[in-house]
Each structure stands twice: as structure tokens, then as C-alpha cells.
A tleap script that builds the chain and sets N, CA, C and O, in Angstrom:
source leaprc.protein.ff14SB
mol = sequence {
  NMET SER ARG ALA SER LEU SER VAL ALA GLU
  ARG GLU VAL LEU LYS MET LEU TRP GLU HIE
  GLY PRO GLY THR ILE ARG GLU LEU ASN GLU
  LEU PRO THR ALA ARG GLY ARG LYS TRP ALA
  TYR THR THR LEU ALA THR LEU LEU ARG ARG
  LEU GLN THR LYS GLY TYR VAL GLU GLY ASP
  VAL HIE SER VAL PRO HIE VAL PHE ARG ALA
  ALA VAL SER ARG GLU GLU LEU LEU ASP ASP
  ARG LEU ARG ALA ALA ALA ASP GLU LEU CYS
  ASP GLY GLU PRO ALA PRO LEU MET LEU ALA
  LEU MET GLN SER SER ARG PHE THR PRO SER
  GLU LEU ALA ARG LEU ARG LYS LEU LEU ASP
  ASP ALA LYS SER THR SER LYS SER LYS PRO
  LYS PRO CLYS
}
set mol.1.N position { -6.548 14.122 8.192 }
set mol.1.CA position { -5.882 13.869 9.441 }
set mol.1.C position { -5.171 12.533 9.332 }
set mol.1.O position { -5.802 11.509 9.072 }
set mol.2.N position { -3.882 12.540 9.527 }
set mol.2.CA position { -3.096 11.321 9.421 }
set mol.2.C position { -2.921 10.708 10.806 }
set mol.2.O position { -2.445 11.357 11.738 }
set mol.3.N position { -3.315 9.449 10.915 }
set mol.3.CA position { -3.199 8.733 12.180 }
set mol.3.C position { -1.928 7.905 12.182 }
set mol.3.O position { -1.265 7.752 11.157 }
set mol.4.N position { -1.599 7.371 13.359 }
set mol.4.CA position { -0.444 6.492 13.491 }
set mol.4.C position { -0.639 5.247 12.635 }
set mol.4.O position { -1.765 4.837 12.352 }
set mol.5.N position { 0.470 4.659 12.232 }
set mol.5.CA position { 0.398 3.471 11.388 }
set mol.5.C position { -0.151 2.280 12.181 }
set mol.5.O position { -0.183 2.284 13.412 }
set mol.6.N position { -0.577 1.269 11.433 }
set mol.6.CA position { -1.165 0.076 12.028 }
set mol.6.C position { -0.299 -1.140 11.753 }
set mol.6.O position { 0.274 -1.280 10.672 }
set mol.7.N position { -0.209 -2.017 12.741 }
set mol.7.CA position { 0.459 -3.297 12.524 }
set mol.7.C position { -0.504 -4.219 11.783 }
set mol.7.O position { -1.690 -3.915 11.664 }
set mol.8.N position { -0.002 -5.328 11.293 }
set mol.8.CA position { -0.839 -6.305 10.597 }
set mol.8.C position { -1.939 -6.798 11.532 }
set mol.8.O position { -3.098 -6.891 11.130 }
set mol.9.N position { -1.587 -7.111 12.766 }
set mol.9.CA position { -2.573 -7.609 13.735 }
set mol.9.C position { -3.621 -6.552 14.047 }
set mol.9.O position { -4.802 -6.877 14.166 }
set mol.10.N position { -3.213 -5.297 14.183 }
set mol.10.CA position { -4.170 -4.226 14.444 }
set mol.10.C position { -5.135 -4.068 13.277 }
set mol.10.O position { -6.327 -3.836 13.483 }
set mol.11.N position { -4.627 -4.193 12.049 }
set mol.11.CA position { -5.511 -4.112 10.877 }
set mol.11.C position { -6.518 -5.258 10.883 }
set mol.11.O position { -7.676 -5.063 10.513 }
set mol.12.N position { -6.097 -6.438 11.294 }
set mol.12.CA position { -7.015 -7.577 11.352 }
set mol.12.C position { -8.138 -7.315 12.350 }
set mol.12.O position { -9.294 -7.637 12.075 }
set mol.13.N position { -7.817 -6.740 13.494 }
set mol.13.CA position { -8.838 -6.433 14.497 }
set mol.13.C position { -9.794 -5.371 13.959 }
set mol.13.O position { -11.007 -5.485 14.135 }
set mol.14.N position { -9.266 -4.353 13.314 }
set mol.14.CA position { -10.103 -3.303 12.749 }
set mol.14.C position { -11.024 -3.871 11.673 }
set mol.14.O position { -12.190 -3.484 11.592 }
set mol.15.N position { -10.516 -4.783 10.847 }
set mol.15.CA position { -11.345 -5.423 9.822 }
set mol.15.C position { -12.472 -6.228 10.461 }
set mol.15.O position { -13.592 -6.246 9.949 }
set mol.16.N position { -12.180 -6.891 11.574 }
set mol.16.CA position { -13.230 -7.642 12.270 }
set mol.16.C position { -14.338 -6.705 12.731 }
set mol.16.O position { -15.518 -7.038 12.615 }
set mol.17.N position { -13.977 -5.551 13.247 }
set mol.17.CA position { -14.977 -4.584 13.710 }
set mol.17.C position { -15.783 -4.034 12.536 }
set mol.17.O position { -16.991 -3.833 12.660 }
set mol.18.N position { -15.134 -3.789 11.403 }
set mol.18.CA position { -15.855 -3.309 10.220 }
set mol.18.C position { -16.839 -4.354 9.722 }
set mol.18.O position { -17.976 -4.031 9.378 }
set mol.19.N position { -16.407 -5.590 9.684 }
set mol.19.CA position { -17.229 -6.646 9.102 }
set mol.19.C position { -18.319 -7.165 10.035 }
set mol.19.O position { -19.387 -7.566 9.571 }
set mol.20.N position { -18.065 -7.162 11.337 }
set mol.20.CA position { -19.006 -7.773 12.285 }
set mol.20.C position { -19.637 -6.783 13.260 }
set mol.20.O position { -20.541 -7.144 14.014 }
set mol.21.N position { -19.170 -5.550 13.249 }
set mol.21.CA position { -19.740 -4.548 14.136 }
set mol.21.C position { -19.152 -4.601 15.526 }
set mol.21.O position { -18.224 -5.366 15.789 }
set mol.22.N position { -19.693 -3.784 16.421 }
set mol.22.CA position { -19.165 -3.685 17.777 }
set mol.22.C position { -19.236 -5.016 18.524 }
set mol.22.O position { -20.062 -5.879 18.226 }
set mol.23.N position { -18.343 -5.150 19.502 }
set mol.23.CA position { -18.369 -6.366 20.306 }
set mol.23.C position { -17.440 -6.272 21.494 }
set mol.23.O position { -16.582 -5.394 21.578 }
set mol.24.N position { -17.635 -7.201 22.407 }
set mol.24.CA position { -16.746 -7.315 23.567 }
set mol.24.C position { -15.497 -8.079 23.139 }
set mol.24.O position { -15.453 -8.654 22.051 }
set mol.25.N position { -14.503 -8.080 23.986 }
set mol.25.CA position { -13.281 -8.828 23.672 }
set mol.25.C position { -13.620 -10.294 23.458 }
set mol.25.O position { -13.127 -10.911 22.513 }
set mol.26.N position { -14.447 -10.854 24.313 }
set mol.26.CA position { -14.809 -12.267 24.193 }
set mol.26.C position { -15.531 -12.534 22.867 }
set mol.26.O position { -15.233 -13.515 22.184 }
set mol.27.N position { -16.472 -11.669 22.506 }
set mol.27.CA position { -17.209 -11.845 21.245 }
set mol.27.C position { -16.270 -11.731 20.041 }
set mol.27.O position { -16.343 -12.530 19.107 }
set mol.28.N position { -15.399 -10.739 20.075 }
set mol.28.CA position { -14.467 -10.545 18.970 }
set mol.28.C position { -13.489 -11.706 18.869 }
set mol.28.O position { -13.095 -12.102 17.772 }
set mol.29.N position { -13.101 -12.246 20.008 }
set mol.29.CA position { -12.134 -13.336 20.009 }
set mol.29.C position { -12.714 -14.627 19.437 }
set mol.29.O position { -11.963 -15.526 19.060 }
set mol.30.N position { -14.037 -14.728 19.369 }
set mol.30.CA position { -14.681 -15.905 18.786 }
set mol.30.C position { -14.775 -15.815 17.264 }
set mol.30.O position { -15.045 -16.813 16.597 }
set mol.31.N position { -14.551 -14.618 16.714 }
set mol.31.CA position { -14.630 -14.428 15.263 }
set mol.31.C position { -13.353 -14.914 14.600 }
set mol.31.O position { -12.269 -14.798 15.171 }
set mol.32.N position { -13.480 -15.454 13.404 }
set mol.32.CA position { -12.262 -15.856 12.682 }
set mol.32.C position { -11.532 -14.623 12.168 }
set mol.32.O position { -12.162 -13.664 11.723 }
set mol.33.N position { -10.227 -14.648 12.229 }
set mol.33.CA position { -9.437 -13.554 11.670 }
set mol.33.C position { -9.161 -13.861 10.210 }
set mol.33.O position { -9.426 -14.967 9.738 }
set mol.34.N position { -8.633 -12.887 9.503 }
set mol.34.CA position { -8.344 -13.058 8.076 }
set mol.34.C position { -7.362 -14.207 7.847 }
set mol.34.O position { -7.429 -14.889 6.824 }
set mol.35.N position { -6.467 -14.415 8.780 }
set mol.35.CA position { -5.469 -15.467 8.632 }
set mol.35.C position { -5.836 -16.724 9.405 }
set mol.35.O position { -5.037 -17.655 9.505 }
set mol.36.N position { -7.058 -16.750 9.958 }
set mol.36.CA position { -7.497 -17.916 10.704 }
set mol.36.C position { -6.808 -18.075 12.046 }
set mol.36.O position { -6.826 -19.157 12.633 }
set mol.37.N position { -6.210 -17.021 12.526 }
set mol.37.CA position { -5.491 -17.105 13.801 }
set mol.37.C position { -6.447 -16.897 14.956 }
set mol.37.O position { -7.502 -16.282 14.800 }
set mol.38.N position { -6.080 -17.400 16.088 }
set mol.38.CA position { -6.836 -17.215 17.325 }
set mol.38.C position { -5.900 -16.557 18.327 }
set mol.38.O position { -4.833 -17.090 18.631 }
set mol.39.N position { -6.300 -15.403 18.839 }
set mol.39.CA position { -5.469 -14.699 19.803 }
set mol.39.C position { -5.847 -15.091 21.220 }
set mol.39.O position { -6.969 -15.523 21.483 }
set mol.40.N position { -4.907 -14.936 22.113 }
set mol.40.CA position { -5.213 -15.042 23.532 }
set mol.40.C position { -6.059 -13.827 23.901 }
set mol.40.O position { -5.934 -12.771 23.280 }
set mol.41.N position { -6.906 -13.969 24.893 }
set mol.41.CA position { -7.781 -12.889 25.347 }
set mol.41.C position { -6.957 -11.625 25.626 }
set mol.41.O position { -7.328 -10.529 25.206 }
set mol.42.N position { -5.844 -11.789 26.333 }
set mol.42.CA position { -5.033 -10.627 26.710 }
set mol.42.C position { -4.378 -9.973 25.497 }
set mol.42.O position { -4.176 -8.759 25.484 }
set mol.43.N position { -4.044 -10.766 24.476 }
set mol.43.CA position { -3.456 -10.205 23.259 }
set mol.43.C position { -4.473 -9.335 22.535 }
set mol.43.O position { -4.157 -8.230 22.093 }
set mol.44.N position { -5.699 -9.842 22.416 }
set mol.44.CA position { -6.746 -9.065 21.764 }
set mol.44.C position { -7.056 -7.800 22.563 }
set mol.44.O position { -7.283 -6.739 21.981 }
set mol.45.N position { -7.066 -7.905 23.875 }
set mol.45.CA position { -7.286 -6.729 24.727 }
set mol.45.C position { -6.197 -5.686 24.491 }
set mol.45.O position { -6.484 -4.491 24.423 }
set mol.46.N position { -4.960 -6.132 24.368 }
set mol.46.CA position { -3.840 -5.218 24.115 }
set mol.46.C position { -3.982 -4.555 22.749 }
set mol.46.O position { -3.762 -3.351 22.616 }
set mol.47.N position { -4.348 -5.339 21.732 }
set mol.47.CA position { -4.531 -4.784 20.390 }
set mol.47.C position { -5.647 -3.737 20.376 }
set mol.47.O position { -5.504 -2.684 19.753 }
set mol.48.N position { -6.747 -4.022 21.054 }
set mol.48.CA position { -7.855 -3.066 21.113 }
set mol.48.C position { -7.443 -1.800 21.857 }
set mol.48.O position { -7.819 -0.698 21.458 }
set mol.49.N position { -6.681 -1.947 22.927 }
set mol.49.CA position { -6.208 -0.781 23.687 }
set mol.49.C position { -5.287 0.077 22.809 }
set mol.49.O position { -5.375 1.305 22.829 }
set mol.50.N position { -4.402 -0.573 22.037 }
set mol.50.CA position { -3.521 0.176 21.133 }
set mol.50.C position { -4.328 0.914 20.074 }
set mol.50.O position { -4.069 2.083 19.789 }
set mol.51.N position { -5.303 0.231 19.494 }
set mol.51.CA position { -6.154 0.866 18.486 }
set mol.51.C position { -6.932 2.033 19.071 }
set mol.51.O position { -7.154 3.041 18.400 }
set mol.52.N position { -7.341 1.893 20.312 }
set mol.52.CA position { -8.059 2.971 20.987 }
set mol.52.C position { -7.131 4.169 21.199 }
set mol.52.O position { -7.535 5.312 20.984 }
set mol.53.N position { -5.916 3.917 21.611 }
set mol.53.CA position { -4.936 4.986 21.820 }
set mol.53.C position { -4.633 5.717 20.524 }
set mol.53.O position { -4.441 6.933 20.520 }
set mol.54.N position { -4.591 4.977 19.423 }
set mol.54.CA position { -4.297 5.565 18.114 }
set mol.54.C position { -5.515 6.237 17.479 }
set mol.54.O position { -5.385 6.902 16.451 }
set mol.55.N position { -6.700 6.072 18.081 }
set mol.55.CA position { -7.898 6.727 17.573 }
set mol.55.C position { -8.684 5.935 16.546 }
set mol.55.O position { -9.587 6.480 15.911 }
set mol.56.N position { -8.363 4.658 16.368 }
set mol.56.CA position { -9.071 3.832 15.396 }
set mol.56.C position { -10.282 3.119 15.992 }
set mol.56.O position { -11.189 2.719 15.263 }
set mol.57.N position { -10.299 2.960 17.298 }
set mol.57.CA position { -11.350 2.207 17.991 }
set mol.57.C position { -11.839 3.015 19.180 }
set mol.57.O position { -11.071 3.724 19.830 }
set mol.58.N position { -13.138 2.894 19.452 }
set mol.58.CA position { -13.737 3.499 20.642 }
set mol.58.C position { -14.249 2.375 21.527 }
set mol.58.O position { -14.737 1.356 21.038 }
set mol.59.N position { -14.135 2.569 22.820 }
set mol.59.CA position { -14.643 1.581 23.761 }
set mol.59.C position { -15.666 2.210 24.682 }
set mol.59.O position { -15.456 3.314 25.186 }
set mol.60.N position { -16.774 1.516 24.908 }
set mol.60.CA position { -17.810 1.997 25.821 }
set mol.60.C position { -17.452 1.559 27.234 }
set mol.60.O position { -17.694 0.415 27.621 }
set mol.61.N position { -16.878 2.472 27.995 }
set mol.61.CA position { -16.425 2.142 29.340 }
set mol.61.C position { -17.578 2.088 30.344 }
set mol.61.O position { -17.382 1.683 31.490 }
set mol.62.N position { -18.771 2.491 29.924 }
set mol.62.CA position { -19.920 2.460 30.822 }
set mol.62.C position { -20.582 1.098 30.846 }
set mol.62.O position { -21.412 0.826 31.714 }
set mol.63.N position { -20.231 0.249 29.916 }
set mol.63.CA position { -20.808 -1.092 29.908 }
set mol.63.C position { -19.770 -2.087 30.417 }
set mol.63.O position { -18.567 -1.915 30.217 }
set mol.64.N position { -20.256 -3.113 31.068 }
set mol.64.CA position { -19.382 -4.183 31.531 }
set mol.64.C position { -19.948 -5.471 30.975 }
set mol.64.O position { -21.093 -5.809 31.272 }
set mol.65.N position { -19.196 -6.192 30.187 }
set mol.65.CA position { -17.846 -5.879 29.715 }
set mol.65.C position { -17.862 -4.768 28.674 }
set mol.65.O position { -18.894 -4.468 28.075 }
set mol.66.N position { -16.685 -4.163 28.474 }
set mol.66.CA position { -16.570 -3.057 27.516 }
set mol.66.C position { -16.914 -3.522 26.107 }
set mol.66.O position { -16.557 -4.625 25.692 }
set mol.67.N position { -17.609 -2.662 25.391 }
set mol.67.CA position { -17.953 -2.923 23.995 }
set mol.67.C position { -17.090 -2.003 23.135 }
set mol.67.O position { -17.038 -0.793 23.358 }
set mol.68.N position { -16.416 -2.595 22.150 }
set mol.68.CA position { -15.530 -1.844 21.271 }
set mol.68.C position { -16.147 -1.725 19.896 }
set mol.68.O position { -16.805 -2.649 19.418 }
set mol.69.N position { -15.930 -0.564 19.247 }
set mol.69.CA position { -16.426 -0.328 17.898 }
set mol.69.C position { -15.378 0.469 17.125 }
set mol.69.O position { -14.572 1.194 17.709 }
set mol.70.N position { -15.407 0.323 15.817 }
set mol.70.CA position { -14.482 1.078 14.963 }
set mol.70.C position { -14.822 2.561 15.049 }
set mol.70.O position { -15.991 2.939 14.961 }
set mol.71.N position { -13.820 3.387 15.220 }
set mol.71.CA position { -14.009 4.841 15.265 }
set mol.71.C position { -13.762 5.471 13.901 }
set mol.71.O position { -14.011 6.659 13.701 }
set mol.72.N position { -13.276 4.675 12.978 }
set mol.72.CA position { -12.978 5.143 11.630 }
set mol.72.C position { -13.492 4.088 10.659 }
set mol.72.O position { -13.355 2.889 10.899 }
set mol.73.N position { -14.080 4.543 9.571 }
set mol.73.CA position { -14.590 3.605 8.568 }
set mol.73.C position { -13.448 3.162 7.653 }
set mol.73.O position { -12.384 3.778 7.611 }
set mol.74.N position { -13.699 2.093 6.935 }
set mol.74.CA position { -12.721 1.608 5.956 }
set mol.74.C position { -12.424 2.713 4.939 }
set mol.74.O position { -11.271 2.908 4.554 }
set mol.75.N position { -13.457 3.433 4.507 }
set mol.75.CA position { -13.289 4.492 3.518 }
set mol.75.C position { -12.453 5.644 4.074 }
set mol.75.O position { -11.615 6.201 3.366 }
set mol.76.N position { -12.678 6.001 5.340 }
set mol.76.CA position { -11.892 7.073 5.952 }
set mol.76.C position { -10.416 6.686 6.057 }
set mol.76.O position { -9.532 7.503 5.801 }
set mol.77.N position { -10.164 5.438 6.437 }
set mol.77.CA position { -8.784 4.974 6.536 }
set mol.77.C position { -8.130 4.943 5.158 }
set mol.77.O position { -6.977 5.345 5.004 }
set mol.78.N position { -8.860 4.469 4.171 }
set mol.78.CA position { -8.333 4.422 2.806 }
set mol.78.C position { -8.017 5.833 2.311 }
set mol.78.O position { -6.957 6.059 1.727 }
set mol.79.N position { -8.915 6.769 2.535 }
set mol.79.CA position { -8.686 8.150 2.130 }
set mol.79.C position { -7.446 8.715 2.814 }
set mol.79.O position { -6.622 9.368 2.175 }
set mol.80.N position { -7.317 8.463 4.109 }
set mol.80.CA position { -6.169 8.935 4.886 }
set mol.80.C position { -4.870 8.360 4.332 }
set mol.80.O position { -3.890 9.082 4.151 }
set mol.81.N position { -4.869 7.062 4.065 }
set mol.81.CA position { -3.661 6.393 3.570 }
set mol.81.C position { -3.287 6.861 2.172 }
set mol.81.O position { -2.108 7.059 1.878 }
set mol.82.N position { -4.286 7.040 1.306 }
set mol.82.CA position { -4.005 7.491 -0.057 }
set mol.82.C position { -3.490 8.928 -0.068 }
set mol.82.O position { -2.602 9.262 -0.853 }
set mol.83.N position { -4.035 9.770 0.789 }
set mol.83.CA position { -3.526 11.150 0.879 }
set mol.83.C position { -2.078 11.152 1.370 }
set mol.83.O position { -1.246 11.913 0.876 }
set mol.84.N position { -1.787 10.287 2.354 }
set mol.84.CA position { -0.414 10.193 2.865 }
set mol.84.C position { 0.532 9.697 1.770 }
set mol.84.O position { 1.651 10.192 1.642 }
set mol.85.N position { 0.077 8.712 0.977 }
set mol.85.CA position { 0.906 8.206 -0.120 }
set mol.85.C position { 1.130 9.287 -1.176 }
set mol.85.O position { 2.237 9.430 -1.695 }
set mol.86.N position { 0.092 10.038 -1.491 }
set mol.86.CA position { 0.238 11.128 -2.465 }
set mol.86.C position { 1.208 12.183 -1.938 }
set mol.86.O position { 2.035 12.696 -2.690 }
set mol.87.N position { 1.110 12.506 -0.657 }
set mol.87.CA position { 2.032 13.478 -0.054 }
set mol.87.C position { 3.474 12.976 -0.113 }
set mol.87.O position { 4.394 13.712 -0.469 }
set mol.88.N position { 3.645 11.702 0.246 }
set mol.88.CA position { 4.992 11.134 0.324 }
set mol.88.C position { 5.613 10.881 -1.044 }
set mol.88.O position { 6.796 11.153 -1.249 }
set mol.89.N position { 4.827 10.366 -1.976 }
set mol.89.CA position { 5.383 9.905 -3.242 }
set mol.89.C position { 5.174 10.852 -4.416 }
set mol.89.O position { 5.906 10.792 -5.404 }
set mol.90.N position { 4.172 11.733 -4.309 }
set mol.90.CA position { 3.797 12.556 -5.468 }
set mol.90.C position { 3.713 14.036 -5.121 }
set mol.90.O position { 2.969 14.773 -5.767 }
set mol.91.N position { 4.451 14.482 -4.126 }
set mol.91.CA position { 4.443 15.890 -3.714 }
set mol.91.C position { 3.036 16.419 -3.454 }
set mol.91.O position { 2.744 17.582 -3.732 }
set mol.92.N position { 2.168 15.562 -2.921 }
set mol.92.CA position { 0.820 15.971 -2.560 }
set mol.92.C position { -0.184 15.933 -3.693 }
set mol.92.O position { -1.367 16.198 -3.478 }
set mol.93.N position { 0.259 15.610 -4.888 }
set mol.93.CA position { -0.633 15.565 -6.052 }
set mol.93.C position { -1.264 14.183 -6.160 }
set mol.93.O position { -0.536 13.195 -6.262 }
set mol.94.N position { -2.581 14.077 -6.142 }
set mol.94.CA position { -3.218 12.757 -6.196 }
set mol.94.C position { -3.240 12.133 -7.594 }
set mol.94.O position { -3.326 10.911 -7.708 }
set mol.95.N position { -3.164 12.929 -8.649 }
set mol.95.CA position { -3.313 12.405 -10.008 }
set mol.95.C position { -2.294 11.308 -10.350 }
set mol.95.O position { -2.700 10.266 -10.864 }
set mol.96.N position { -0.993 11.491 -10.091 }
set mol.96.CA position { -0.055 10.415 -10.437 }
set mol.96.C position { -0.356 9.101 -9.704 }
set mol.96.O position { -0.199 8.018 -10.267 }
set mol.97.N position { -0.782 9.209 -8.470 }
set mol.97.CA position { -1.133 8.022 -7.691 }
set mol.97.C position { -2.361 7.340 -8.288 }
set mol.97.O position { -2.391 6.119 -8.447 }
set mol.98.N position { -3.361 8.135 -8.614 }
set mol.98.CA position { -4.584 7.583 -9.215 }
set mol.98.C position { -4.290 6.936 -10.561 }
set mol.98.O position { -4.789 5.850 -10.853 }
set mol.99.N position { -3.489 7.594 -11.373 }
set mol.99.CA position { -3.171 7.044 -12.684 }
set mol.99.C position { -2.393 5.736 -12.557 }
set mol.99.O position { -2.633 4.799 -13.318 }
set mol.100.N position { -1.471 5.662 -11.611 }
set mol.100.CA position { -0.712 4.428 -11.395 }
set mol.100.C position { -1.635 3.300 -10.949 }
set mol.100.O position { -1.488 2.164 -11.401 }
set mol.101.N position { -2.578 3.601 -10.074 }
set mol.101.CA position { -3.530 2.593 -9.626 }
set mol.101.C position { -4.420 2.134 -10.773 }
set mol.101.O position { -4.714 0.946 -10.905 }
set mol.102.N position { -4.842 3.074 -11.594 }
set mol.102.CA position { -5.721 2.750 -12.718 }
set mol.102.C position { -5.007 1.876 -13.751 }
set mol.102.O position { -5.589 0.928 -14.278 }
set mol.103.N position { -3.750 2.199 -14.035 }
set mol.103.CA position { -3.015 1.469 -15.061 }
set mol.103.C position { -2.679 0.048 -14.639 }
set mol.103.O position { -2.530 -0.829 -15.491 }
set mol.104.N position { -2.558 -0.193 -13.354 }
set mol.104.CA position { -2.145 -1.518 -12.896 }
set mol.104.C position { -3.309 -2.355 -12.373 }
set mol.104.O position { -3.090 -3.374 -11.719 }
set mol.105.N position { -4.532 -1.940 -12.650 }
set mol.105.CA position { -5.697 -2.635 -12.093 }
set mol.105.C position { -6.675 -3.033 -13.179 }
set mol.105.O position { -6.691 -2.470 -14.274 }
set mol.106.N position { -7.490 -4.019 -12.843 }
set mol.106.CA position { -8.624 -4.402 -13.688 }
set mol.106.C position { -9.890 -4.068 -12.922 }
set mol.106.O position { -9.942 -4.195 -11.699 }
set mol.107.N position { -10.912 -3.639 -13.655 }
set mol.107.CA position { -12.140 -3.196 -13.014 }
set mol.107.C position { -13.343 -3.913 -13.605 }
set mol.107.O position { -13.359 -4.279 -14.781 }
set mol.108.N position { -14.352 -4.104 -12.760 }
set mol.108.CA position { -15.615 -4.685 -13.209 }
set mol.108.C position { -16.403 -3.597 -13.935 }
set mol.108.O position { -16.099 -2.414 -13.787 }
set mol.109.N position { -17.403 -3.982 -14.714 }
set mol.109.CA position { -18.229 -2.963 -15.383 }
set mol.109.C position { -18.868 -1.982 -14.396 }
set mol.109.O position { -18.953 -0.790 -14.690 }
set mol.110.N position { -19.315 -2.457 -13.240 }
set mol.110.CA position { -19.936 -1.536 -12.273 }
set mol.110.C position { -18.896 -0.586 -11.675 }
set mol.110.O position { -19.206 0.572 -11.396 }
set mol.111.N position { -17.672 -1.065 -11.477 }
set mol.111.CA position { -16.615 -0.183 -10.975 }
set mol.111.C position { -16.254 0.866 -12.019 }
set mol.111.O position { -16.020 2.030 -11.691 }
set mol.112.N position { -16.211 0.440 -13.286 }
set mol.112.CA position { -15.931 1.393 -14.363 }
set mol.112.C position { -17.023 2.457 -14.466 }
set mol.112.O position { -16.730 3.630 -14.695 }
set mol.113.N position { -18.278 2.049 -14.299 }
set mol.113.CA position { -19.385 3.011 -14.329 }
set mol.113.C position { -19.244 4.009 -13.179 }
set mol.113.O position { -19.476 5.205 -13.353 }
set mol.114.N position { -18.868 3.516 -12.027 }
set mol.114.CA position { -18.675 4.413 -10.871 }
set mol.114.C position { -17.515 5.377 -11.126 }
set mol.114.O position { -17.612 6.559 -10.796 }
set mol.115.N position { -16.431 4.887 -11.703 }
set mol.115.CA position { -15.296 5.752 -12.033 }
set mol.115.C position { -15.694 6.817 -13.055 }
set mol.115.O position { -15.305 7.979 -12.937 }
set mol.116.N position { -16.483 6.403 -14.069 }
set mol.116.CA position { -16.949 7.377 -15.073 }
set mol.116.C position { -17.773 8.479 -14.421 }
set mol.116.O position { -17.616 9.657 -14.746 }
set mol.117.N position { -18.651 8.091 -13.500 }
set mol.117.CA position { -19.479 9.079 -12.813 }
set mol.117.C position { -18.610 10.039 -11.993 }
set mol.117.O position { -18.837 11.249 -11.999 }
set mol.118.N position { -17.626 9.497 -11.295 }
set mol.118.CA position { -16.720 10.350 -10.524 }
set mol.118.C position { -15.966 11.315 -11.429 }
set mol.118.O position { -15.803 12.488 -11.093 }
set mol.119.N position { -15.509 10.824 -12.574 }
set mol.119.CA position { -14.804 11.688 -13.527 }
set mol.119.C position { -15.733 12.759 -14.095 }
set mol.119.O position { -15.340 13.918 -14.228 }
set mol.120.N position { -16.959 12.372 -14.428 }
set mol.120.CA position { -17.929 13.346 -14.947 }
set mol.120.C position { -18.240 14.406 -13.893 }
set mol.120.O position { -18.311 15.594 -14.208 }
set mol.121.N position { -18.423 13.984 -12.655 }
set mol.121.CA position { -18.687 14.936 -11.569 }
set mol.121.C position { -17.502 15.883 -11.373 }
set mol.121.O position { -17.684 17.084 -11.175 }
set mol.122.N position { -16.293 15.334 -11.429 }
set mol.122.CA position { -15.097 16.161 -11.263 }
set mol.122.C position { -14.959 17.149 -12.414 }
set mol.122.O position { -14.557 18.296 -12.218 }
set mol.123.N position { -15.296 16.690 -13.614 }
set mol.123.CA position { -15.213 17.554 -14.793 }
set mol.123.C position { -16.194 18.716 -14.689 }
set mol.123.O position { -15.837 19.859 -14.974 }
set mol.124.N position { -17.440 18.425 -14.279 }
set mol.124.CA position { -18.425 19.500 -14.169 }
set mol.124.C position { -18.086 20.449 -13.025 }
set mol.124.O position { -18.374 21.643 -13.112 }
set mol.125.N position { -17.488 19.945 -11.971 }
set mol.125.CA position { -17.077 20.800 -10.850 }
set mol.125.C position { -15.929 21.709 -11.264 }
set mol.125.O position { -15.893 22.881 -10.888 }
set mol.126.N position { -14.990 21.170 -12.040 }
set mol.126.CA position { -13.846 21.990 -12.446 }
set mol.126.C position { -14.256 23.067 -13.445 }
set mol.126.O position { -13.616 24.118 -13.500 }
set mol.127.N position { -15.301 22.837 -14.235 }
set mol.127.CA position { -15.781 23.865 -15.173 }
set mol.127.C position { -16.399 25.046 -14.440 }
set mol.127.O position { -16.297 26.189 -14.885 }
set mol.128.N position { -17.042 24.756 -13.310 }
set mol.128.CA position { -17.721 25.832 -12.587 }
set mol.128.C position { -16.797 26.632 -11.689 }
set mol.128.O position { -17.172 27.706 -11.219 }
set mol.129.N position { -15.584 26.123 -11.439 }
set mol.129.CA position { -14.623 26.849 -10.608 }
set mol.129.C position { -13.824 27.807 -11.479 }
set mol.129.O position { -13.453 27.466 -12.602 }
set mol.130.N position { -13.552 29.020 -10.960 }
set mol.130.CA position { -12.716 29.935 -11.718 }
set mol.130.C position { -11.272 29.424 -11.745 }
set mol.130.O position { -10.806 28.807 -10.786 }
set mol.131.N position { -10.564 29.688 -12.860 }
set mol.131.CA position { -9.182 29.246 -12.994 }
set mol.131.C position { -8.291 30.107 -12.101 }
set mol.131.O position { -8.467 31.323 -12.028 }
set mol.132.N position { -7.318 29.462 -11.411 }
set mol.132.CA position { -6.397 30.255 -10.589 }
set mol.132.C position { -5.470 31.084 -11.474 }
set mol.132.O position { -5.103 30.678 -12.577 }
set mol.133.N position { -5.107 32.248 -10.963 }
set mol.133.CA position { -4.242 33.154 -11.737 }
set mol.133.C position { -2.801 32.923 -11.408 }
set mol.133.O position { -1.927 33.592 -11.961 }
savepdb mol mol.pdb
quit
């Protein structure tokens, strides 16, 4: 499911929710942003309302003040964005996108081990599936 795009400020608010968990506007406004910026209360309220409209944030309207939480995980957003990039740039095929990311990146030993496991799992899954005719 592809959601509406996010502005830089909206991404910063979503990152705050991922890193610090649910909170009220006042609580969230006390947290440092990635760029060290401080928003006005009304600006943060507007950003949260936009994120809620786009489906990225949920707000508990039964509590006063409202408590906001991320409605999508970082992994879900990443998956959504990568699928959209594969659709847009690679005719829906994920392999060229993955290969481009792999060739232009450096990985830690633990990341490489995780990639190997994913490849091994994919290999064993593809062996058990019948070939399309």
C-alpha cells in the first residue's frame, strides 16, 4: 500500500515517534529533532494532523491531551518506499534496485550475515516453488 509522500518536517516528527514512542504535542515538542530545531506548538500540531490524515500517525482522541503514536513502523515505510522505487525505476522488479544498493554500500559483518541468511532463505524458498510455464 503506497501512502502519500512525506515532507522533511513530517519525517522528523515520525522519527521522533519511532525513537521515543507515543506522546502529547507538548511532550513531543520537548524532544530534540534530528536537525536540532524547535517547532512552535501549533506547527507541531499541524504536522501531526497532516501525518494523521496521511495515515502515518494515530491520535487517541479519548485522552486529553491527545496522545499521538506512529501508525506505521520504520520497516513498513521502508518497504513501501522501496516497492514504489522498484515500480517507478525498475518496472516493478526489485532485483536491480537491490543490486544497486548492494554495490554502492558497505556492510558490517553482522549485516552481511543477515544478508546471507536472507539469500539462503530466498534460495530454499525458490527451490520449493514450481517454475512458471
